[in-house]
Steps between C-alpha positions, in 0.01 A plus 500: 500500500617847416386856564561675166763728660795464264834481681730575208548497124696190398664427169464209265852365439399216274203286391543141388211391274403134476225341294208631704664652811791713600741588784607845609806637667410822685728749665393650832625653814226537768336169418838322525523562876456157668384345179467117488394242244124450505427863594216672316567828328256700288645602167273759335230359727559136407574265791816303409719258696866556549686195360851624550697817572836672514614808700300739279249305293247217517352242265133416454323263267194611299247234405285498183181624677681799644645593167154484341336719771768760554745731322806301615551362158589850375798540728849551360832566662517848649126538569401634838244311714311560822620279785329425834572225755215305654328663800657365819277399799431820696617720212342836424209501253570812305298412187246223468508123489668397164535134417740532213268301276429712193157507351594655165704764338378849411630772274586850587272730290598854611737660749478861606620724782241654733658727762759297687352171387503294180168359383524175310200350313519124450290283268407164658305186405164407653647239733674785684250785459221297665676545830630863453296756697543881549752550780561130530849340511669339197868381450656633183839342427490407871441853617210551742285783357158653522275476190335822381288590195376144461344428158372179333840405356749736674599668825741767607763515778668810642867473583678718758864599411635242744320215332590618147864522598534156670287283268472399138182718470715805499661428165243283325283681246206455261504158328697333776350200683454462875417206721159533673375330813154591625430525870451152664204632703282546190573148380411343829179698531391397147574134578317516835188667355498256201515206738206636710292556187585170340195377315334841497645752255877443485525611137444856624773461757742394228422815306564722801338600832293820503308687777168385349622135489600517867171664599293244313672220680484635853855631538391861538 
């Protein structure tokens, strides 16, 4: 489990491609402190397992499903990536609960400055947008952010200078892809409600939960 508070920008040193999978060698500094084989590290929001390490870099394996669901297949030597170690027991929860299991990739549509912030509009598929709500949490490339201006197929995020400086979102622009993970809470609520209404009208649950739907079924 992670919090979406990126600890540092790492660097891809190499990527070894196999038939349907790959392995990465990633340079880091902060995440290297006390590192051990088997540790979980989020790389652009993707939970990966450390399979080996040196004094300044660590290895991870990327399986086919992860390559299909994320932007990791686009990496090349020299690329910067967001790095975060797993949340320790008793650690501070600065963002929100992030599993490191990516739902889908999105694409940056626009990026503009607004005062001291940078507003980024991101296009996203339905399997992500069904869980995105105004002022709700979403992980973008592993960064815990608040969704604003939520539309049918897109949403926006607002970056403070600190976040722009210390994450990939500061230098990515229109056309670039980002890994998206919707808030776990929404997924659990949908599953719970669908289970309670099993045999009644679950097709409507699958299409999305509305205020009228909740009212009709006694939740409001």
